[in-house]
LUMDREN-325424 format. One record per residue (C-alpha): residue number from 1; chain; x, y, z. Coordinates in nm, 3 decimals. Each point is the difference from the previous one (the first is absolute). Layout:
r seq = NUM; mol = A; xx = X; yy = Y; zz = Z
...
% end
This chain:
r seq = 1; mol = A; xx = -4.134; yy = 1.597; zz = -0.601
r seq = 2; mol = A; xx = 0.333; yy = -0.186; zz = 0.033
r seq = 3; mol = A; xx = 0.305; yy = 0.187; zz = 0.023
r seq = 4; mol = A; xx = 0.093; yy = -0.124; zz = -0.298
r seq = 5; mol = A; xx = -0.215; yy = 0.229; zz = -0.169
r seq = 6; mol = A; xx = 0.209; yy = 0.295; zz = 0.102
r seq = 7; mol = A; xx = 0.297; yy = -0.123; zz = -0.187
r seq = 8; mol = A; xx = -0.155; yy = -0.050; zz = -0.356
r seq = 9; mol = A; xx = -0.021; yy = 0.257; zz = -0.299
r seq = 10; mol = A; xx = -0.325; yy = 0.134; zz = -0.101
r seq = 11; mol = A; xx = -0.005; yy = -0.265; zz = -0.305
r seq = 12; mol = A; xx = 0.060; yy = -0.254; zz = 0.240
r seq = 13; mol = A; xx = -0.286; yy = 0.088; zz = 0.225
r seq = 14; mol = A; xx = -0.247; yy = -0.001; zz = -0.278
r seq = 15; mol = A; xx = 0.088; yy = -0.356; zz = -0.130
r seq = 16; mol = A; xx = -0.027; yy = -0.087; zz = 0.371
r seq = 17; mol = A; xx = -0.324; yy = 0.120; zz = 0.006
r seq = 18; mol = A; xx = -0.085; yy = -0.183; zz = -0.322
r seq = 19; mol = A; xx = 0.088; yy = -0.341; zz = 0.126
r seq = 20; mol = A; xx = -0.211; yy = 0.056; zz = 0.363
r seq = 21; mol = A; xx = -0.293; yy = 0.089; zz = -0.229
r seq = 22; mol = A; xx = 0.073; yy = -0.345; zz = -0.236
r seq = 23; mol = A; xx = 0.006; yy = -0.178; zz = 0.304
r seq = 24; mol = A; xx = -0.336; yy = -0.236; zz = 0.033
r seq = 25; mol = A; xx = -0.113; yy = -0.142; zz = 0.281
r seq = 26; mol = A; xx = -0.231; yy = -0.268; zz = -0.104
r seq = 27; mol = A; xx = 0.351; yy = -0.135; zz = -0.264
r seq = 28; mol = A; xx = 0.114; yy = -0.310; zz = 0.234
r seq = 29; mol = A; xx = 0.313; yy = 0.093; zz = -0.209
r seq = 30; mol = A; xx = 0.064; yy = 0.359; zz = 0.105
r seq = 31; mol = A; xx = 0.239; yy = -0.044; zz = 0.301
r seq = 32; mol = A; xx = 0.192; yy = -0.332; zz = -0.153
r seq = 33; mol = A; xx = 0.094; yy = 0.257; zz = -0.290
r seq = 34; mol = A; xx = 0.071; yy = 0.271; zz = 0.184
r seq = 35; mol = A; xx = 0.343; yy = 0.132; zz = -0.055
r seq = 36; mol = A; xx = 0.108; yy = -0.281; zz = -0.057
r seq = 37; mol = A; xx = 0.216; yy = 0.126; zz = -0.396
r seq = 38; mol = A; xx = 0.168; yy = 0.272; zz = 0.267
r seq = 39; mol = A; xx = 0.065; yy = -0.315; zz = 0.235
r seq = 40; mol = A; xx = 0.141; yy = -0.207; zz = -0.294
r seq = 41; mol = A; xx = 0.217; yy = 0.273; zz = -0.095
r seq = 42; mol = A; xx = 0.158; yy = 0.019; zz = 0.358
r seq = 43; mol = A; xx = 0.001; yy = -0.402; zz = 0.038
r seq = 44; mol = A; xx = 0.211; yy = 0.026; zz = -0.348
r seq = 45; mol = A; xx = 0.253; yy = 0.252; zz = 0.074
r seq = 46; mol = A; xx = 0.062; yy = -0.185; zz = 0.316
r seq = 47; mol = A; xx = 0.076; yy = -0.276; zz = -0.190
r seq = 48; mol = A; xx = 0.200; yy = 0.183; zz = -0.244
r seq = 49; mol = A; xx = 0.180; yy = 0.160; zz = 0.282
r seq = 50; mol = A; xx = 0.086; yy = -0.362; zz = 0.195
r seq = 51; mol = A; xx = 0.125; yy = -0.126; zz = -0.377
r seq = 52; mol = A; xx = 0.261; yy = 0.330; zz = 0.032
r seq = 53; mol = A; xx = 0.108; yy = -0.080; zz = 0.351
r seq = 54; mol = A; xx = 0.059; yy = -0.418; zz = -0.142
r seq = 55; mol = A; xx = 0.208; yy = 0.154; zz = -0.301
r seq = 56; mol = A; xx = 0.134; yy = 0.257; zz = 0.133
r seq = 57; mol = A; xx = 0.342; yy = -0.142; zz = 0.092
r seq = 58; mol = A; xx = 0.266; yy = 0.244; zz = 0.072
r seq = 59; mol = A; xx = 0.212; yy = -0.166; zz = 0.236
r seq = 60; mol = A; xx = 0.192; yy = -0.087; zz = -0.293
r seq = 61; mol = A; xx = 0.080; yy = 0.369; zz = -0.007
r seq = 62; mol = A; xx = 0.140; yy = 0.012; zz = 0.363
r seq = 63; mol = A; xx = 0.210; yy = -0.306; zz = -0.070
r seq = 64; mol = A; xx = 0.201; yy = 0.158; zz = -0.271
r seq = 65; mol = A; xx = 0.014; yy = 0.288; zz = 0.142
r seq = 66; mol = A; xx = 0.173; yy = -0.139; zz = 0.327
r seq = 67; mol = A; xx = 0.177; yy = -0.238; zz = -0.278
r seq = 68; mol = A; xx = 0.130; yy = 0.379; zz = -0.159
r seq = 69; mol = A; xx = 0.110; yy = 0.051; zz = 0.340
r seq = 70; mol = A; xx = 0.202; yy = -0.278; zz = 0.062
r seq = 71; mol = A; xx = 0.130; yy = -0.029; zz = -0.329
r seq = 72; mol = A; xx = 0.124; yy = 0.390; zz = 0.048
r seq = 73; mol = A; xx = 0.124; yy = -0.096; zz = 0.340
r seq = 74; mol = A; xx = 0.218; yy = -0.307; zz = -0.106
r seq = 75; mol = A; xx = 0.202; yy = 0.226; zz = -0.195
r seq = 76; mol = A; xx = 0.198; yy = 0.099; zz = 0.327
r seq = 77; mol = A; xx = 0.204; yy = 0.284; zz = -0.098
r seq = 78; mol = A; xx = 0.174; yy = -0.027; zz = 0.307
r seq = 79; mol = A; xx = 0.198; yy = -0.346; zz = -0.130
r seq = 80; mol = A; xx = 0.208; yy = 0.202; zz = -0.187
r seq = 81; mol = A; xx = 0.174; yy = 0.095; zz = 0.299
r seq = 82; mol = A; xx = 0.028; yy = -0.337; zz = 0.145
r seq = 83; mol = A; xx = 0.264; yy = -0.156; zz = -0.216
r seq = 84; mol = A; xx = 0.428; yy = 0.039; zz = 0.047
r seq = 85; mol = A; xx = 0.096; yy = 0.329; zz = -0.030
r seq = 86; mol = A; xx = 0.339; yy = 0.123; zz = -0.052
r seq = 87; mol = A; xx = 0.081; yy = -0.052; zz = -0.394
r seq = 88; mol = A; xx = -0.163; yy = 0.176; zz = -0.293
r seq = 89; mol = A; xx = -0.076; yy = -0.339; zz = -0.156
r seq = 90; mol = A; xx = -0.222; yy = -0.129; zz = 0.298
r seq = 91; mol = A; xx = -0.224; yy = 0.304; zz = -0.083
r seq = 92; mol = A; xx = -0.023; yy = -0.034; zz = -0.340
r seq = 93; mol = A; xx = -0.096; yy = -0.406; zz = 0.093
r seq = 94; mol = A; xx = -0.244; yy = 0.112; zz = 0.291
r seq = 95; mol = A; xx = -0.182; yy = 0.272; zz = -0.242
r seq = 96; mol = A; xx = -0.019; yy = -0.230; zz = -0.298
r seq = 97; mol = A; xx = -0.165; yy = -0.303; zz = 0.176
r seq = 98; mol = A; xx = -0.240; yy = 0.259; zz = 0.187
r seq = 99; mol = A; xx = -0.111; yy = 0.148; zz = -0.371
r seq = 100; mol = A; xx = 0.002; yy = -0.365; zz = -0.120
r seq = 101; mol = A; xx = -0.269; yy = -0.061; zz = 0.269
r seq = 102; mol = A; xx = -0.172; yy = 0.352; zz = -0.062
r seq = 103; mol = A; xx = -0.038; yy = -0.132; zz = -0.348
r seq = 104; mol = A; xx = -0.182; yy = -0.324; zz = 0.062
r seq = 105; mol = A; xx = -0.229; yy = 0.183; zz = 0.308
r seq = 106; mol = A; xx = -0.108; yy = 0.241; zz = -0.289
r seq = 107; mol = A; xx = -0.112; yy = -0.201; zz = -0.222
r seq = 108; mol = A; xx = -0.219; yy = -0.196; zz = 0.277
r seq = 109; mol = A; xx = -0.113; yy = 0.315; zz = 0.108
r seq = 110; mol = A; xx = -0.087; yy = 0.141; zz = -0.350
r seq = 111; mol = A; xx = -0.278; yy = -0.311; zz = 0.009
r seq = 112; mol = A; xx = -0.124; yy = 0.105; zz = 0.277
r seq = 113; mol = A; xx = -0.029; yy = 0.325; zz = -0.097
r seq = 114; mol = A; xx = -0.222; yy = -0.108; zz = -0.295
r seq = 115; mol = A; xx = -0.217; yy = -0.187; zz = 0.247
r seq = 116; mol = A; xx = -0.045; yy = 0.276; zz = 0.195
r seq = 117; mol = A; xx = -0.067; yy = 0.186; zz = -0.340
r seq = 118; mol = A; xx = -0.285; yy = -0.238; zz = -0.092
r seq = 119; mol = A; xx = -0.179; yy = -0.024; zz = 0.348
r seq = 120; mol = A; xx = -0.004; yy = 0.432; zz = -0.029
r seq = 121; mol = A; xx = -0.211; yy = -0.026; zz = -0.314
r seq = 122; mol = A; xx = -0.249; yy = -0.289; zz = 0.110
r seq = 123; mol = A; xx = -0.074; yy = 0.264; zz = 0.367
r seq = 124; mol = A; xx = -0.045; yy = 0.257; zz = -0.253
r seq = 125; mol = A; xx = -0.226; yy = -0.163; zz = -0.164
r seq = 126; mol = A; xx = -0.165; yy = -0.121; zz = 0.313
r seq = 127; mol = A; xx = 0.005; yy = 0.362; zz = 0.164
r seq = 128; mol = A; xx = -0.218; yy = 0.109; zz = -0.298
r seq = 129; mol = A; xx = -0.188; yy = -0.307; zz = -0.020
r seq = 130; mol = A; xx = -0.108; yy = 0.090; zz = 0.425
r seq = 131; mol = A; xx = -0.106; yy = 0.345; zz = -0.082
r seq = 132; mol = A; xx = -0.253; yy = -0.172; zz = -0.258
r seq = 133; mol = A; xx = -0.140; yy = -0.253; zz = 0.272
r seq = 134; mol = A; xx = 0.035; yy = 0.291; zz = 0.242
r seq = 135; mol = A; xx = -0.209; yy = 0.245; zz = -0.240
r seq = 136; mol = A; xx = -0.285; yy = -0.304; zz = -0.038
r seq = 137; mol = A; xx = -0.011; yy = -0.037; zz = 0.408
r seq = 138; mol = A; xx = -0.146; yy = 0.333; zz = 0.001
r seq = 139; mol = A; xx = -0.212; yy = -0.067; zz = -0.283
r seq = 140; mol = A; xx = -0.164; yy = -0.317; zz = 0.179
r seq = 141; mol = A; xx = -0.003; yy = 0.218; zz = 0.354
r seq = 142; mol = A; xx = -0.226; yy = 0.259; zz = -0.198
r seq = 143; mol = A; xx = -0.233; yy = -0.230; zz = -0.186
r seq = 144; mol = A; xx = -0.063; yy = -0.130; zz = 0.406
r seq = 145; mol = A; xx = -0.036; yy = 0.310; zz = 0.131
r seq = 146; mol = A; xx = -0.271; yy = 0.028; zz = -0.243
r seq = 147; mol = A; xx = -0.125; yy = -0.322; zz = 0.074
r seq = 148; mol = A; xx = -0.011; yy = 0.060; zz = 0.378
r seq = 149; mol = A; xx = -0.146; yy = 0.362; zz = -0.020
r seq = 150; mol = A; xx = -0.309; yy = -0.160; zz = -0.227
r seq = 151; mol = A; xx = -0.064; yy = -0.276; zz = 0.248
r seq = 152; mol = A; xx = 0.054; yy = 0.248; zz = 0.304
r seq = 153; mol = A; xx = -0.300; yy = 0.201; zz = -0.174
r seq = 154; mol = A; xx = -0.216; yy = -0.271; zz = -0.087
r seq = 155; mol = A; xx = -0.020; yy = -0.126; zz = 0.329
r seq = 156; mol = A; xx = -0.034; yy = 0.327; zz = 0.212
r seq = 157; mol = A; xx = -0.290; yy = 0.050; zz = -0.274
r seq = 158; mol = A; xx = -0.192; yy = -0.303; zz = 0.070
r seq = 159; mol = A; xx = 0.039; yy = 0.049; zz = 0.330
r seq = 160; mol = A; xx = -0.138; yy = 0.322; zz = 0.054
r seq = 161; mol = A; xx = -0.254; yy = -0.070; zz = -0.257
r seq = 162; mol = A; xx = -0.105; yy = -0.353; zz = -0.066
r seq = 163; mol = A; xx = 0.070; yy = -0.174; zz = 0.326
r seq = 164; mol = A; xx = -0.200; yy = 0.263; zz = 0.187
r seq = 165; mol = A; xx = -0.287; yy = -0.111; zz = -0.222
r seq = 166; mol = A; xx = 0.029; yy = -0.339; zz = 0.046
r seq = 167; mol = A; xx = 0.008; yy = 0.066; zz = 0.374
r seq = 168; mol = A; xx = -0.275; yy = 0.174; zz = -0.038
r seq = 169; mol = A; xx = -0.198; yy = -0.188; zz = -0.193
r seq = 170; mol = A; xx = 0.060; yy = -0.322; zz = 0.231
r seq = 171; mol = A; xx = -0.111; yy = 0.195; zz = 0.270
r seq = 172; mol = A; xx = -0.402; yy = 0.063; zz = -0.130
r seq = 173; mol = A; xx = -0.024; yy = -0.287; zz = -0.188
r seq = 174; mol = A; xx = -0.092; yy = -0.415; zz = 0.038
r seq = 175; mol = A; xx = 0.130; yy = -0.106; zz = -0.288
r seq = 176; mol = A; xx = 0.312; yy = -0.269; zz = 0.042
r seq = 177; mol = A; xx = 0.131; yy = 0.051; zz = -0.384
r seq = 178; mol = A; xx = 0.105; yy = 0.411; zz = 0.185
r seq = 179; mol = A; xx = 0.163; yy = -0.129; zz = 0.274
r seq = 180; mol = A; xx = 0.183; yy = -0.225; zz = -0.231
r seq = 181; mol = A; xx = 0.093; yy = 0.276; zz = -0.209
r seq = 182; mol = A; xx = 0.135; yy = 0.182; zz = 0.202
r seq = 183; mol = A; xx = 0.218; yy = -0.307; zz = 0.158
r seq = 184; mol = A; xx = 0.103; yy = -0.006; zz = -0.360
r seq = 185; mol = A; xx = 0.093; yy = 0.329; zz = 0.037
r seq = 186; mol = A; xx = 0.150; yy = 0.000; zz = 0.286
r seq = 187; mol = A; xx = 0.253; yy = -0.304; zz = -0.122
r seq = 188; mol = A; xx = 0.050; yy = 0.192; zz = -0.315
r seq = 189; mol = A; xx = 0.119; yy = 0.300; zz = 0.196
r seq = 190; mol = A; xx = 0.269; yy = -0.235; zz = 0.151
r seq = 191; mol = A; xx = 0.098; yy = -0.170; zz = -0.248
r seq = 192; mol = A; xx = 0.038; yy = 0.349; zz = -0.171
r seq = 193; mol = A; xx = 0.202; yy = 0.106; zz = 0.282
r seq = 194; mol = A; xx = 0.230; yy = -0.329; zz = -0.006
r seq = 195; mol = A; xx = 0.064; yy = 0.090; zz = -0.348
r seq = 196; mol = A; xx = 0.098; yy = 0.334; zz = 0.045
r seq = 197; mol = A; xx = 0.206; yy = -0.077; zz = 0.295
r seq = 198; mol = A; xx = 0.198; yy = -0.263; zz = -0.231
r seq = 199; mol = A; xx = 0.057; yy = 0.256; zz = -0.216
r seq = 200; mol = A; xx = 0.123; yy = 0.279; zz = 0.258
r seq = 201; mol = A; xx = 0.278; yy = -0.297; zz = 0.045
r seq = 202; mol = A; xx = 0.080; yy = -0.041; zz = -0.393
r seq = 203; mol = A; xx = 0.079; yy = 0.386; zz = 0.011
r seq = 204; mol = A; xx = 0.244; yy = -0.054; zz = 0.308
r seq = 205; mol = A; xx = 0.161; yy = -0.262; zz = -0.166
r seq = 206; mol = A; xx = 0.042; yy = 0.285; zz = -0.321
r seq = 207; mol = A; xx = 0.091; yy = 0.248; zz = 0.270
r seq = 208; mol = A; xx = 0.215; yy = -0.233; zz = 0.156
r seq = 209; mol = A; xx = 0.178; yy = -0.114; zz = -0.366
r seq = 210; mol = A; xx = 0.126; yy = 0.349; zz = -0.090
r seq = 211; mol = A; xx = 0.264; yy = 0.057; zz = 0.261
r seq = 212; mol = A; xx = 0.107; yy = -0.395; zz = -0.106
r seq = 213; mol = A; xx = 0.007; yy = 0.115; zz = -0.351
r seq = 214; mol = A; xx = 0.258; yy = 0.306; zz = 0.080
r seq = 215; mol = A; xx = 0.198; yy = -0.194; zz = 0.303
r seq = 216; mol = A; xx = 0.088; yy = -0.262; zz = -0.304
r seq = 217; mol = A; xx = 0.041; yy = 0.251; zz = -0.243
r seq = 218; mol = A; xx = 0.254; yy = 0.217; zz = 0.302
r seq = 219; mol = A; xx = 0.192; yy = -0.311; zz = 0.022
r seq = 220; mol = A; xx = 0.053; yy = -0.039; zz = -0.388
r seq = 221; mol = A; xx = 0.100; yy = 0.348; zz = -0.014
r seq = 222; mol = A; xx = 0.233; yy = -0.020; zz = 0.282
r seq = 223; mol = A; xx = 0.139; yy = -0.330; zz = -0.183
r seq = 224; mol = A; xx = 0.018; yy = 0.178; zz = -0.346
r seq = 225; mol = A; xx = 0.217; yy = 0.292; zz = 0.183
r seq = 226; mol = A; xx = 0.224; yy = -0.199; zz = 0.193
r seq = 227; mol = A; xx = 0.135; yy = -0.196; zz = -0.371
r seq = 228; mol = A; xx = 0.003; yy = 0.370; zz = -0.159
r seq = 229; mol = A; xx = 0.213; yy = 0.093; zz = 0.336
r seq = 230; mol = A; xx = 0.206; yy = -0.322; zz = -0.065
r seq = 231; mol = A; xx = 0.033; yy = 0.023; zz = -0.380
r seq = 232; mol = A; xx = 0.067; yy = 0.326; zz = -0.050
r seq = 233; mol = A; xx = 0.201; yy = 0.123; zz = 0.314
r seq = 234; mol = A; xx = 0.139; yy = -0.307; zz = 0.207
r seq = 235; mol = A; xx = 0.137; yy = -0.150; zz = -0.282
r seq = 236; mol = A; xx = 0.224; yy = 0.293; zz = -0.213
r seq = 237; mol = A; xx = 0.082; yy = 0.120; zz = 0.370
r seq = 238; mol = A; xx = 0.140; yy = -0.345; zz = 0.061
r seq = 239; mol = A; xx = 0.183; yy = -0.030; zz = -0.319
r seq = 240; mol = A; xx = 0.170; yy = 0.341; zz = 0.039
r seq = 241; mol = A; xx = 0.126; yy = -0.125; zz = 0.359
r seq = 242; mol = A; xx = 0.127; yy = -0.245; zz = -0.130
r seq = 243; mol = A; xx = 0.240; yy = 0.207; zz = -0.229
r seq = 244; mol = A; xx = 0.097; yy = 0.241; zz = 0.301
r seq = 245; mol = A; xx = 0.075; yy = -0.313; zz = 0.219
r seq = 246; mol = A; xx = 0.248; yy = -0.103; zz = -0.250
r seq = 247; mol = A; xx = 0.182; yy = 0.349; zz = -0.049
r seq = 248; mol = A; xx = 0.002; yy = 0.038; zz = 0.390
r seq = 249; mol = A; xx = 0.124; yy = -0.370; zz = 0.029
r seq = 250; mol = A; xx = 0.323; yy = 0.095; zz = -0.254
r seq = 251; mol = A; xx = 0.059; yy = 0.295; zz = 0.153
r seq = 252; mol = A; xx = 0.007; yy = -0.152; zz = 0.368
r seq = 253; mol = A; xx = 0.224; yy = -0.299; zz = -0.095
r seq = 254; mol = A; xx = 0.211; yy = 0.264; zz = -0.129
r seq = 255; mol = A; xx = 0.065; yy = 0.206; zz = 0.314
r seq = 256; mol = A; xx = 0.017; yy = -0.367; zz = 0.237
r seq = 257; mol = A; xx = 0.296; yy = -0.126; zz = -0.234
r seq = 258; mol = A; xx = 0.189; yy = 0.354; zz = 0.090
r seq = 259; mol = A; xx = -0.166; yy = -0.062; zz = 0.370
r seq = 260; mol = A; xx = 0.109; yy = -0.319; zz = 0.051
r seq = 261; mol = A; xx = 0.407; yy = 0.087; zz = 0.009
r seq = 262; mol = A; xx = -0.059; yy = 0.255; zz = 0.249
r seq = 263; mol = A; xx = -0.262; yy = -0.180; zz = 0.248
r seq = 264; mol = A; xx = 0.289; yy = -0.298; zz = 0.002
r seq = 265; mol = A; xx = 0.294; yy = 0.232; zz = 0.076
r seq = 266; mol = A; xx = -0.255; yy = 0.151; zz = 0.279
r seq = 267; mol = A; xx = -0.192; yy = -0.315; zz = 0.136
r seq = 268; mol = A; xx = 0.439; yy = -0.149; zz = 0.036
r seq = 269; mol = A; xx = 0.078; yy = 0.287; zz = 0.202
r seq = 270; mol = A; xx = -0.301; yy = 0.013; zz = 0.231
r seq = 271; mol = A; xx = 0.003; yy = -0.357; zz = 0.076
r seq = 272; mol = A; xx = 0.345; yy = 0.012; zz = 0.093
r seq = 273; mol = A; xx = -0.037; yy = 0.280; zz = 0.203
r seq = 274; mol = A; xx = -0.344; yy = -0.134; zz = 0.191
r seq = 275; mol = A; xx = 0.224; yy = -0.336; zz = 0.057
r seq = 276; mol = A; xx = 0.265; yy = 0.182; zz = 0.155
r seq = 277; mol = A; xx = -0.254; yy = 0.192; zz = 0.235
r seq = 278; mol = A; xx = -0.230; yy = -0.316; zz = 0.069
r seq = 279; mol = A; xx = 0.381; yy = -0.173; zz = 0.099
r seq = 280; mol = A; xx = 0.129; yy = 0.264; zz = 0.231
r seq = 281; mol = A; xx = -0.315; yy = 0.033; zz = 0.152
r seq = 282; mol = A; xx = -0.033; yy = -0.357; zz = 0.138
r seq = 283; mol = A; xx = 0.289; yy = -0.083; zz = 0.047
r seq = 284; mol = A; xx = 0.035; yy = 0.304; zz = 0.256
r seq = 285; mol = A; xx = -0.382; yy = -0.055; zz = 0.151
r seq = 286; mol = A; xx = 0.145; yy = -0.387; zz = 0.018
r seq = 287; mol = A; xx = 0.314; yy = 0.117; zz = 0.250
r seq = 288; mol = A; xx = -0.196; yy = 0.189; zz = 0.221
r seq = 289; mol = A; xx = -0.264; yy = -0.236; zz = 0.089
r seq = 290; mol = A; xx = 0.012; yy = -0.208; zz = 0.294
r seq = 291; mol = A; xx = -0.010; yy = -0.366; zz = 0.057
r seq = 292; mol = A; xx = -0.369; yy = 0.032; zz = 0.156
r seq = 293; mol = A; xx = -0.140; yy = 0.299; zz = -0.054
r seq = 294; mol = A; xx = -0.184; yy = 0.118; zz = 0.354
r seq = 295; mol = A; xx = -0.359; yy = 0.084; zz = -0.188
r seq = 296; mol = A; xx = 0.021; yy = -0.474; zz = -0.034
r seq = 297; mol = A; xx = 0.126; yy = 0.008; zz = 0.376
r seq = 298; mol = A; xx = -0.298; yy = 0.221; zz = 0.120
r seq = 299; mol = A; xx = -0.271; yy = -0.210; zz = -0.225
r seq = 300; mol = A; xx = 0.109; yy = -0.334; zz = 0.122
r seq = 301; mol = A; xx = -0.028; yy = 0.135; zz = 0.387
r seq = 302; mol = A; xx = -0.364; yy = 0.157; zz = -0.098
r seq = 303; mol = A; xx = -0.104; yy = -0.369; zz = -0.137
r seq = 304; mol = A; xx = 0.135; yy = -0.143; zz = 0.292
r seq = 305; mol = A; xx = -0.160; yy = 0.179; zz = 0.262
r seq = 306; mol = A; xx = -0.334; yy = -0.022; zz = -0.221
r seq = 307; mol = A; xx = 0.006; yy = -0.382; zz = -0.007
r seq = 308; mol = A; xx = 0.051; yy = -0.005; zz = 0.373
r seq = 309; mol = A; xx = -0.298; yy = 0.217; zz = 0.082
r seq = 310; mol = A; xx = -0.198; yy = -0.220; zz = -0.285
r seq = 311; mol = A; xx = 0.097; yy = -0.320; zz = 0.157
r seq = 312; mol = A; xx = -0.081; yy = 0.091; zz = 0.395
r seq = 313; mol = A; xx = -0.311; yy = 0.210; zz = -0.148
r seq = 314; mol = A; xx = -0.100; yy = -0.391; zz = -0.116
r seq = 315; mol = A; xx = 0.085; yy = -0.222; zz = 0.283
r seq = 316; mol = A; xx = -0.160; yy = 0.208; zz = 0.180
r seq = 317; mol = A; xx = -0.341; yy = -0.025; zz = -0.227
r seq = 318; mol = A; xx = 0.047; yy = -0.357; zz = 0.016
r seq = 319; mol = A; xx = 0.029; yy = -0.002; zz = 0.358
r seq = 320; mol = A; xx = -0.331; yy = 0.134; zz = 0.043
r seq = 321; mol = A; xx = -0.176; yy = -0.198; zz = -0.244
r seq = 322; mol = A; xx = 0.105; yy = -0.343; zz = 0.181
r seq = 323; mol = A; xx = -0.125; yy = 0.110; zz = 0.312
r seq = 324; mol = A; xx = -0.348; yy = 0.146; zz = -0.124
r seq = 325; mol = A; xx = 0.004; yy = -0.356; zz = -0.189
r seq = 326; mol = A; xx = 0.105; yy = -0.192; zz = 0.339
r seq = 327; mol = A; xx = -0.333; yy = 0.188; zz = 0.158
r seq = 328; mol = A; xx = -0.227; yy = -0.121; zz = -0.329
r seq = 329; mol = A; xx = 0.107; yy = -0.310; zz = 0.005
r seq = 330; mol = A; xx = -0.059; yy = -0.059; zz = 0.384
r seq = 331; mol = A; xx = -0.350; yy = 0.152; zz = -0.020
r seq = 332; mol = A; xx = -0.060; yy = -0.247; zz = -0.298
r seq = 333; mol = A; xx = 0.078; yy = -0.292; zz = 0.267
r seq = 334; mol = A; xx = -0.229; yy = 0.150; zz = 0.296
r seq = 335; mol = A; xx = -0.307; yy = 0.012; zz = -0.324
r seq = 336; mol = A; xx = 0.070; yy = -0.350; zz = -0.066
r seq = 337; mol = A; xx = 0.014; yy = -0.126; zz = 0.313
r seq = 338; mol = A; xx = -0.311; yy = 0.190; zz = 0.169
r seq = 339; mol = A; xx = -0.175; yy = -0.150; zz = -0.371
r seq = 340; mol = A; xx = 0.108; yy = -0.368; zz = 0.106
r seq = 341; mol = A; xx = -0.144; yy = 0.102; zz = 0.368
r seq = 342; mol = A; xx = -0.292; yy = 0.063; zz = -0.147
r seq = 343; mol = A; xx = -0.084; yy = -0.287; zz = -0.202
r seq = 344; mol = A; xx = 0.077; yy = -0.244; zz = 0.245
r seq = 345; mol = A; xx = -0.251; yy = 0.162; zz = 0.268
r seq = 346; mol = A; xx = -0.294; yy = -0.029; zz = -0.319
% end
């Protein structure tokens, strides 16, 4: 009995037994048609899944979310503080320019939000459709389990009864037809086992399809949550922060107007005192320096001694190399003479 039968309900097990009983040994189409319906449903399901993947283009959602992020960043609240300061007229103008830019971007962002809302609805429909596909896949898997169990029951039964009977008949019979019958039966069992193996492969496809459906579904759910977060949280928060930024800017500019006069006076006094200090110190320092500092003379003397030592070392090494070269030249000349004398004698 196949392990698949362990997972079957009583009703499914009873159905598997009925299917096994209906398998006719003398029907040449029995193996070919066995489980074809269940396999066809699995194949059709795979085609449906492939079609969903091909038509399931959610890339534009990511592009829209990215575009939304760029539009929000493009407002550049910090640009409010980048203009000239010091006059109320400049403050008013910078705020007006910013608000005009904000209103223009707000219109573009609303279009993106509408597009994301439409995508959200489509994704929600896809999630429902994927739930239906998942349920159908489980039904197909159960049907395959029934056929696999029925096939295994039939194979076990034939091996336990019919096969031993035919083998015993061949041993006691001299009729070639009995031998052929045993051979035909063996071929039938072999094809049946291959068919059962094909059904098990289809079953594995159905098993693998389940997490694939859930993976696609989870991705859709993550996108829906991201879209909802952007529409319900990010955009309102962004608008609130714009209002806060403008209010804080006005406060900041007002404080800067008062601070500017005090800073200018303090900067002037500080810079004059620093210039007086640095100038006085520089004059006093220069007056105390000698024409040539002792450190300079010491470094020059060290460099001179080092140069003399290095020169003597190089001359010594050169002399040694020349002596060695002369000895080598004499050897070469002597070797040549000896070779020429040997040639003449030969």
